[in-house]
CHARMM internal coordinates of N, CA and C (Angstrom, degrees):
IC EDIT
DIST 1 N 1 CA 1.4504
DIST 1 CA 1 C 1.5312
ANGL 1 N 1 CA 1 C 108.63
DIST 1 C 2 N 1.2996
ANGL 1 CA 1 C 2 N 115.84
DIHE 1 N 1 CA 1 C 2 N 133.75
DIST 2 N 2 CA 1.4631
ANGL 1 C 2 N 2 CA 121.54
DIHE 1 CA 1 C 2 N 2 CA -178.15
DIST 2 CA 2 C 1.5191
ANGL 2 N 2 CA 2 C 110.63
DIHE 1 C 2 N 2 CA 2 C -83.36
DIST 2 C 3 N 1.3409
ANGL 2 CA 2 C 3 N 115.05
DIHE 2 N 2 CA 2 C 3 N 138.67
DIST 3 N 3 CA 1.4522
ANGL 2 C 3 N 3 CA 119.22
DIHE 2 CA 2 C 3 N 3 CA 173.96
DIST 3 CA 3 C 1.5300
ANGL 3 N 3 CA 3 C 109.32
DIHE 2 C 3 N 3 CA 3 C -100.25
DIST 3 C 4 N 1.3307
ANGL 3 CA 3 C 4 N 117.30
DIHE 3 N 3 CA 3 C 4 N -177.47
DIST 4 N 4 CA 1.4587
ANGL 3 C 4 N 4 CA 120.16
DIHE 3 CA 3 C 4 N 4 CA -175.09
DIST 4 CA 4 C 1.5272
ANGL 4 N 4 CA 4 C 111.86
DIHE 3 C 4 N 4 CA 4 C -65.05
DIST 4 C 5 N 1.3349
ANGL 4 CA 4 C 5 N 117.38
DIHE 4 N 4 CA 4 C 5 N -29.14
DIST 5 N 5 CA 1.4609
ANGL 4 C 5 N 5 CA 119.64
DIHE 4 CA 4 C 5 N 5 CA 178.16
DIST 5 CA 5 C 1.5226
ANGL 5 N 5 CA 5 C 111.03
DIHE 4 C 5 N 5 CA 5 C -71.56
DIST 5 C 6 N 1.3282
ANGL 5 CA 5 C 6 N 117.04
DIHE 5 N 5 CA 5 C 6 N -40.14
DIST 6 N 6 CA 1.4644
ANGL 5 C 6 N 6 CA 120.80
DIHE 5 CA 5 C 6 N 6 CA 176.79
DIST 6 CA 6 C 1.5262
ANGL 6 N 6 CA 6 C 110.29
DIHE 5 C 6 N 6 CA 6 C -60.07
DIST 6 C 7 N 1.3085
ANGL 6 CA 6 C 7 N 115.91
DIHE 6 N 6 CA 6 C 7 N -44.60
DIST 7 N 7 CA 1.4651
ANGL 6 C 7 N 7 CA 120.87
DIHE 6 CA 6 C 7 N 7 CA -179.47
DIST 7 CA 7 C 1.5223
ANGL 7 N 7 CA 7 C 110.65
DIHE 6 C 7 N 7 CA 7 C -63.57
DIST 7 C 8 N 1.3320
ANGL 7 CA 7 C 8 N 116.73
DIHE 7 N 7 CA 7 C 8 N -41.59
DIST 8 N 8 CA 1.4664
ANGL 7 C 8 N 8 CA 120.60
DIHE 7 CA 7 C 8 N 8 CA 177.29
DIST 8 CA 8 C 1.5256
ANGL 8 N 8 CA 8 C 110.81
DIHE 7 C 8 N 8 CA 8 C -60.35
DIST 8 C 9 N 1.3231
ANGL 8 CA 8 C 9 N 116.50
DIHE 8 N 8 CA 8 C 9 N -46.63
DIST 9 N 9 CA 1.4662
ANGL 8 C 9 N 9 CA 120.94
DIHE 8 CA 8 C 9 N 9 CA -179.51
DIST 9 CA 9 C 1.5243
ANGL 9 N 9 CA 9 C 110.40
DIHE 8 C 9 N 9 CA 9 C -62.04
DIST 9 C 10 N 1.3164
ANGL 9 CA 9 C 10 N 117.86
DIHE 9 N 9 CA 9 C 10 N -44.29
DIST 10 N 10 CA 1.4637
ANGL 9 C 10 N 10 CA 121.59
DIHE 9 CA 9 C 10 N 10 CA 178.88
DIST 10 CA 10 C 1.5243
ANGL 10 N 10 CA 10 C 110.81
DIHE 9 C 10 N 10 CA 10 C -61.02
DIST 10 C 11 N 1.3303
ANGL 10 CA 10 C 11 N 117.48
DIHE 10 N 10 CA 10 C 11 N -44.54
DIST 11 N 11 CA 1.4710
ANGL 10 C 11 N 11 CA 120.97
DIHE 10 CA 10 C 11 N 11 CA 178.90
DIST 11 CA 11 C 1.5269
ANGL 11 N 11 CA 11 C 110.96
DIHE 10 C 11 N 11 CA 11 C -60.96
DIST 11 C 12 N 1.3202
ANGL 11 CA 11 C 12 N 116.50
DIHE 11 N 11 CA 11 C 12 N -42.89
DIST 12 N 12 CA 1.4656
ANGL 11 C 12 N 12 CA 119.96
DIHE 11 CA 11 C 12 N 12 CA 179.34
DIST 12 CA 12 C 1.5271
ANGL 12 N 12 CA 12 C 111.05
DIHE 11 C 12 N 12 CA 12 C -64.65
DIST 12 C 13 N 1.3182
ANGL 12 CA 12 C 13 N 117.17
DIHE 12 N 12 CA 12 C 13 N -40.27
DIST 13 N 13 CA 1.4642
ANGL 12 C 13 N 13 CA 120.56
DIHE 12 CA 12 C 13 N 13 CA 178.43
DIST 13 CA 13 C 1.5224
ANGL 13 N 13 CA 13 C 111.80
DIHE 12 C 13 N 13 CA 13 C -66.91
DIST 13 C 14 N 1.3257
ANGL 13 CA 13 C 14 N 116.58
DIHE 13 N 13 CA 13 C 14 N -34.39
DIST 14 N 14 CA 1.4611
ANGL 13 C 14 N 14 CA 119.53
DIHE 13 CA 13 C 14 N 14 CA 177.77
DIST 14 CA 14 C 1.5269
ANGL 14 N 14 CA 14 C 111.30
DIHE 13 C 14 N 14 CA 14 C -69.82
DIST 14 C 15 N 1.3272
ANGL 14 CA 14 C 15 N 116.49
DIHE 14 N 14 CA 14 C 15 N -36.68
DIST 15 N 15 CA 1.4665
ANGL 14 C 15 N 15 CA 120.55
DIHE 14 CA 14 C 15 N 15 CA 178.19
DIST 15 CA 15 C 1.5213
ANGL 15 N 15 CA 15 C 111.09
DIHE 14 C 15 N 15 CA 15 C -67.31
DIST 15 C 16 N 1.3342
ANGL 15 CA 15 C 16 N 115.53
DIHE 15 N 15 CA 15 C 16 N -43.84
DIST 16 N 16 CA 1.4657
ANGL 15 C 16 N 16 CA 121.00
DIHE 15 CA 15 C 16 N 16 CA -175.89
DIST 16 CA 16 C 1.5261
ANGL 16 N 16 CA 16 C 109.23
DIHE 15 C 16 N 16 CA 16 C -146.52
DIST 16 C 17 N 1.3239
ANGL 16 CA 16 C 17 N 117.40
DIHE 16 N 16 CA 16 C 17 N 95.94
DIST 17 N 17 CA 1.4729
ANGL 16 C 17 N 17 CA 120.19
DIHE 16 CA 16 C 17 N 17 CA -177.58
DIST 17 CA 17 C 1.5324
ANGL 17 N 17 CA 17 C 114.25
DIHE 16 C 17 N 17 CA 17 C -62.42
DIST 17 C 18 N 1.3221
ANGL 17 CA 17 C 18 N 117.64
DIHE 17 N 17 CA 17 C 18 N -18.23
DIST 18 N 18 CA 1.4620
ANGL 17 C 18 N 18 CA 119.78
DIHE 17 CA 17 C 18 N 18 CA -178.93
DIST 18 CA 18 C 1.5312
ANGL 18 N 18 CA 18 C 112.74
DIHE 17 C 18 N 18 CA 18 C -94.85
DIST 18 C 19 N 1.3188
ANGL 18 CA 18 C 19 N 117.77
DIHE 18 N 18 CA 18 C 19 N 7.86
DIST 19 N 19 CA 1.4595
ANGL 18 C 19 N 19 CA 121.56
DIHE 18 CA 18 C 19 N 19 CA 179.64
DIST 19 CA 19 C 1.5235
ANGL 19 N 19 CA 19 C 109.58
DIHE 18 C 19 N 19 CA 19 C -63.66
DIST 19 C 20 N 1.3197
ANGL 19 CA 19 C 20 N 116.12
DIHE 19 N 19 CA 19 C 20 N 142.01
DIST 20 N 20 CA 1.4629
ANGL 19 C 20 N 20 CA 119.53
DIHE 19 CA 19 C 20 N 20 CA -179.73
DIST 20 CA 20 C 1.5214
ANGL 20 N 20 CA 20 C 110.42
DIHE 19 C 20 N 20 CA 20 C -84.33
DIST 20 C 21 N 1.2996
ANGL 20 CA 20 C 21 N 115.06
DIHE 20 N 20 CA 20 C 21 N 159.33
DIST 21 N 21 CA 1.4564
ANGL 20 C 21 N 21 CA 120.68
DIHE 20 CA 20 C 21 N 21 CA 177.47
DIST 21 CA 21 C 1.5227
ANGL 21 N 21 CA 21 C 110.43
DIHE 20 C 21 N 21 CA 21 C -63.23
DIST 21 C 22 N 1.3131
ANGL 21 CA 21 C 22 N 116.70
DIHE 21 N 21 CA 21 C 22 N -36.65
DIST 22 N 22 CA 1.4614
ANGL 21 C 22 N 22 CA 120.63
DIHE 21 CA 21 C 22 N 22 CA 178.66
DIST 22 CA 22 C 1.5347
ANGL 22 N 22 CA 22 C 110.65
DIHE 21 C 22 N 22 CA 22 C -62.79
DIST 22 C 23 N 1.3195
ANGL 22 CA 22 C 23 N 117.49
DIHE 22 N 22 CA 22 C 23 N -42.29
DIST 23 N 23 CA 1.4685
ANGL 22 C 23 N 23 CA 120.64
DIHE 22 CA 22 C 23 N 23 CA 178.54
DIST 23 CA 23 C 1.5247
ANGL 23 N 23 CA 23 C 111.12
DIHE 22 C 23 N 23 CA 23 C -62.75
DIST 23 C 24 N 1.3227
ANGL 23 CA 23 C 24 N 116.67
DIHE 23 N 23 CA 23 C 24 N -42.26
DIST 24 N 24 CA 1.4660
ANGL 23 C 24 N 24 CA 120.09
DIHE 23 CA 23 C 24 N 24 CA 177.42
DIST 24 CA 24 C 1.5213
ANGL 24 N 24 CA 24 C 109.97
DIHE 23 C 24 N 24 CA 24 C -62.63
DIST 24 C 25 N 1.3127
ANGL 24 CA 24 C 25 N 116.41
DIHE 24 N 24 CA 24 C 25 N -43.36
DIST 25 N 25 CA 1.4592
ANGL 24 C 25 N 25 CA 121.38
DIHE 24 CA 24 C 25 N 25 CA -179.72
DIST 25 CA 25 C 1.5235
ANGL 25 N 25 CA 25 C 111.20
DIHE 24 C 25 N 25 CA 25 C -60.87
DIST 25 C 26 N 1.3164
ANGL 25 CA 25 C 26 N 116.77
DIHE 25 N 25 CA 25 C 26 N -44.26
DIST 26 N 26 CA 1.4624
ANGL 25 C 26 N 26 CA 120.28
DIHE 25 CA 25 C 26 N 26 CA 179.87
DIST 26 CA 26 C 1.5269
ANGL 26 N 26 CA 26 C 112.11
DIHE 25 C 26 N 26 CA 26 C -66.70
DIST 26 C 27 N 1.3280
ANGL 26 CA 26 C 27 N 117.05
DIHE 26 N 26 CA 26 C 27 N -40.43
DIST 27 N 27 CA 1.4693
ANGL 26 C 27 N 27 CA 120.77
DIHE 26 CA 26 C 27 N 27 CA 179.13
DIST 27 CA 27 C 1.5191
ANGL 27 N 27 CA 27 C 112.26
DIHE 26 C 27 N 27 CA 27 C -65.92
DIST 27 C 28 N 1.3097
ANGL 27 CA 27 C 28 N 116.52
DIHE 27 N 27 CA 27 C 28 N -38.03
DIST 28 N 28 CA 1.4616
ANGL 27 C 28 N 28 CA 120.92
DIHE 27 CA 27 C 28 N 28 CA -172.83
DIST 28 CA 28 C 1.5204
ANGL 28 N 28 CA 28 C 113.89
DIHE 27 C 28 N 28 CA 28 C -93.40
DIST 28 C 29 N 1.3374
ANGL 28 CA 28 C 29 N 116.53
DIHE 28 N 28 CA 28 C 29 N -12.49
DIST 29 N 29 CA 1.4639
ANGL 28 C 29 N 29 CA 121.78
DIHE 28 CA 28 C 29 N 29 CA -175.62
DIST 29 CA 29 C 1.5376
ANGL 29 N 29 CA 29 C 112.13
DIHE 28 C 29 N 29 CA 29 C 64.32
DIST 29 C 30 N 1.3237
ANGL 29 CA 29 C 30 N 116.61
DIHE 29 N 29 CA 29 C 30 N 21.64
DIST 30 N 30 CA 1.4626
ANGL 29 C 30 N 30 CA 121.96
DIHE 29 CA 29 C 30 N 30 CA 175.08
DIST 30 CA 30 C 1.5298
ANGL 30 N 30 CA 30 C 106.07
DIHE 29 C 30 N 30 CA 30 C -91.22
DIST 30 C 31 N 1.3228
ANGL 30 CA 30 C 31 N 118.62
DIHE 30 N 30 CA 30 C 31 N 136.44
DIST 31 N 31 CA 1.4721
ANGL 30 C 31 N 31 CA 119.47
DIHE 30 CA 30 C 31 N 31 CA 177.39
DIST 31 CA 31 C 1.5302
ANGL 31 N 31 CA 31 C 111.66
DIHE 30 C 31 N 31 CA 31 C -53.86
DIST 31 C 32 N 1.3354
ANGL 31 CA 31 C 32 N 115.33
DIHE 31 N 31 CA 31 C 32 N 144.03
DIST 32 N 32 CA 1.4606
ANGL 31 C 32 N 32 CA 121.10
DIHE 31 CA 31 C 32 N 32 CA -176.07
DIST 32 CA 32 C 1.5192
ANGL 32 N 32 CA 32 C 112.14
DIHE 31 C 32 N 32 CA 32 C -54.95
DIST 32 C 33 N 1.3212
ANGL 32 CA 32 C 33 N 117.88
DIHE 32 N 32 CA 32 C 33 N -43.16
DIST 33 N 33 CA 1.4717
ANGL 32 C 33 N 33 CA 120.52
DIHE 32 CA 32 C 33 N 33 CA -175.99
DIST 33 CA 33 C 1.5305
ANGL 33 N 33 CA 33 C 111.17
DIHE 32 C 33 N 33 CA 33 C -62.18
DIST 33 C 34 N 1.3110
ANGL 33 CA 33 C 34 N 116.91
DIHE 33 N 33 CA 33 C 34 N -39.95
DIST 34 N 34 CA 1.4672
ANGL 33 C 34 N 34 CA 120.87
DIHE 33 CA 33 C 34 N 34 CA 179.03
DIST 34 CA 34 C 1.5317
ANGL 34 N 34 CA 34 C 110.08
DIHE 33 C 34 N 34 CA 34 C -70.04
DIST 34 C 35 N 1.3252
ANGL 34 CA 34 C 35 N 116.30
DIHE 34 N 34 CA 34 C 35 N -43.42
DIST 35 N 35 CA 1.4622
ANGL 34 C 35 N 35 CA 120.77
DIHE 34 CA 34 C 35 N 35 CA 178.24
DIST 35 CA 35 C 1.5189
ANGL 35 N 35 CA 35 C 110.54
DIHE 34 C 35 N 35 CA 35 C -59.26
DIST 35 C 36 N 1.3246
ANGL 35 CA 35 C 36 N 116.15
DIHE 35 N 35 CA 35 C 36 N -43.30
DIST 36 N 36 CA 1.4670
ANGL 35 C 36 N 36 CA 121.11
DIHE 35 CA 35 C 36 N 36 CA -179.48
DIST 36 CA 36 C 1.5342
ANGL 36 N 36 CA 36 C 111.06
DIHE 35 C 36 N 36 CA 36 C -61.97
DIST 36 C 37 N 1.3319
ANGL 36 CA 36 C 37 N 116.87
DIHE 36 N 36 CA 36 C 37 N -47.01
DIST 37 N 37 CA 1.4633
ANGL 36 C 37 N 37 CA 120.66
DIHE 36 CA 36 C 37 N 37 CA 179.41
DIST 37 CA 37 C 1.5231
ANGL 37 N 37 CA 37 C 111.51
DIHE 36 C 37 N 37 CA 37 C -62.42
DIST 37 C 38 N 1.3341
ANGL 37 CA 37 C 38 N 116.19
DIHE 37 N 37 CA 37 C 38 N -44.58
DIST 38 N 38 CA 1.4659
ANGL 37 C 38 N 38 CA 120.40
DIHE 37 CA 37 C 38 N 38 CA -179.19
DIST 38 CA 38 C 1.5269
ANGL 38 N 38 CA 38 C 110.82
DIHE 37 C 38 N 38 CA 38 C -65.10
DIST 38 C 39 N 1.3303
ANGL 38 CA 38 C 39 N 117.17
DIHE 38 N 38 CA 38 C 39 N -42.51
DIST 39 N 39 CA 1.4615
ANGL 38 C 39 N 39 CA 119.87
DIHE 38 CA 38 C 39 N 39 CA -179.57
DIST 39 CA 39 C 1.5299
ANGL 39 N 39 CA 39 C 111.06
DIHE 38 C 39 N 39 CA 39 C -63.55
DIST 39 C 40 N 1.3309
ANGL 39 CA 39 C 40 N 116.50
DIHE 39 N 39 CA 39 C 40 N -44.33
DIST 40 N 40 CA 1.4722
ANGL 39 C 40 N 40 CA 119.61
DIHE 39 CA 39 C 40 N 40 CA 178.21
DIST 40 CA 40 C 1.5178
ANGL 40 N 40 CA 40 C 111.31
DIHE 39 C 40 N 40 CA 40 C -59.27
DIST 40 C 41 N 1.3317
ANGL 40 CA 40 C 41 N 116.55
DIHE 40 N 40 CA 40 C 41 N -42.73
DIST 41 N 41 CA 1.4567
ANGL 40 C 41 N 41 CA 120.63
DIHE 40 CA 40 C 41 N 41 CA 179.62
DIST 41 CA 41 C 1.5317
ANGL 41 N 41 CA 41 C 110.63
DIHE 40 C 41 N 41 CA 41 C -65.07
DIST 41 C 42 N 1.3247
ANGL 41 CA 41 C 42 N 116.33
DIHE 41 N 41 CA 41 C 42 N -45.46
DIST 42 N 42 CA 1.4694
ANGL 41 C 42 N 42 CA 120.93
DIHE 41 CA 41 C 42 N 42 CA 179.82
DIST 42 CA 42 C 1.5243
ANGL 42 N 42 CA 42 C 109.94
DIHE 41 C 42 N 42 CA 42 C -60.34
DIST 42 C 43 N 1.3278
ANGL 42 CA 42 C 43 N 116.52
DIHE 42 N 42 CA 42 C 43 N -47.77
DIST 43 N 43 CA 1.4614
ANGL 42 C 43 N 43 CA 119.60
DIHE 42 CA 42 C 43 N 43 CA -177.81
DIST 43 CA 43 C 1.5232
ANGL 43 N 43 CA 43 C 112.02
DIHE 42 C 43 N 43 CA 43 C -66.33
DIST 43 C 44 N 1.3017
ANGL 43 CA 43 C 44 N 117.84
DIHE 43 N 43 CA 43 C 44 N -33.05
DIST 44 N 44 CA 1.4594
ANGL 43 C 44 N 44 CA 119.06
DIHE 43 CA 43 C 44 N 44 CA -179.26
DIST 44 CA 44 C 1.5235
ANGL 44 N 44 CA 44 C 112.40
DIHE 43 C 44 N 44 CA 44 C -77.28
DIST 44 C 45 N 1.3205
ANGL 44 CA 44 C 45 N 116.99
DIHE 44 N 44 CA 44 C 45 N -31.05
DIST 45 N 45 CA 1.4640
ANGL 44 C 45 N 45 CA 120.98
DIHE 44 CA 44 C 45 N 45 CA -176.65
DIST 45 CA 45 C 1.5201
ANGL 45 N 45 CA 45 C 113.58
DIHE 44 C 45 N 45 CA 45 C -95.76
DIST 45 C 46 N 1.3272
ANGL 45 CA 45 C 46 N 117.33
DIHE 45 N 45 CA 45 C 46 N -35.05
DIST 46 N 46 CA 1.4618
ANGL 45 C 46 N 46 CA 121.00
DIHE 45 CA 45 C 46 N 46 CA -169.64
DIST 46 CA 46 C 1.5142
ANGL 46 N 46 CA 46 C 112.97
DIHE 45 C 46 N 46 CA 46 C -108.28
DIST 46 C 47 N 1.3064
ANGL 46 CA 46 C 47 N 116.29
DIHE 46 N 46 CA 46 C 47 N -46.34
DIST 47 N 47 CA 1.4616
ANGL 46 C 47 N 47 CA 120.92
DIHE 46 CA 46 C 47 N 47 CA -171.99
DIST 47 CA 47 C 1.5234
ANGL 47 N 47 CA 47 C 111.18
DIHE 46 C 47 N 47 CA 47 C -93.87
DIST 47 C 48 N 1.3037
ANGL 47 CA 47 C 48 N 115.21
DIHE 47 N 47 CA 47 C 48 N 144.88
DIST 48 N 48 CA 1.4496
ANGL 47 C 48 N 48 CA 121.06
DIHE 47 CA 47 C 48 N 48 CA 172.58
DIST 48 CA 48 C 1.5136
ANGL 48 N 48 CA 48 C 106.97
DIHE 47 C 48 N 48 CA 48 C -119.37
DIST 48 C 49 N 1.3092
ANGL 48 CA 48 C 49 N 115.30
DIHE 48 N 48 CA 48 C 49 N 132.08
DIST 49 N 49 CA 1.4575
ANGL 48 C 49 N 49 CA 120.13
DIHE 48 CA 48 C 49 N 49 CA 177.51
DIST 49 CA 49 C 1.5111
ANGL 49 N 49 CA 49 C 107.90
DIHE 48 C 49 N 49 CA 49 C -95.17
DIST 49 C 50 N 1.3119
ANGL 49 CA 49 C 50 N 116.28
DIHE 49 N 49 CA 49 C 50 N 129.65
DIST 50 N 50 CA 1.4516
ANGL 49 C 50 N 50 CA 121.53
DIHE 49 CA 49 C 50 N 50 CA 178.87
DIST 50 CA 50 C 1.5389
ANGL 50 N 50 CA 50 C 107.22
DIHE 49 C 50 N 50 CA 50 C -115.02
DIST 50 C 51 N 1.3089
ANGL 50 CA 50 C 51 N 115.71
DIHE 50 N 50 CA 50 C 51 N 120.71
DIST 51 N 51 CA 1.4580
ANGL 50 C 51 N 51 CA 121.04
DIHE 50 CA 50 C 51 N 51 CA 179.78
DIST 51 CA 51 C 1.5176
ANGL 51 N 51 CA 51 C 107.68
DIHE 50 C 51 N 51 CA 51 C -107.26
DIST 51 C 52 N 1.3048
ANGL 51 CA 51 C 52 N 114.01
DIHE 51 N 51 CA 51 C 52 N 133.91
DIST 52 N 52 CA 1.4697
ANGL 51 C 52 N 52 CA 117.11
DIHE 51 CA 51 C 52 N 52 CA 177.71
DIST 52 CA 52 C 1.5020
ANGL 52 N 52 CA 52 C 110.61
DIHE 51 C 52 N 52 CA 52 C -125.17
END
COOR INIT
IC SEED 1 N 1 CA 1 C
IC BUILD
């Protein structure tokens, strides 16, 4: 189940897929370590990266 921080991170990634974890952390006031863990989990479970 997603919490409000997960939703914030997903929205930021949808707006700008190249946004850094540090930028998300600063915008959300979530500690960097937590933001990093949540982003990795979101990207591994939800997002698929397609390289061409």
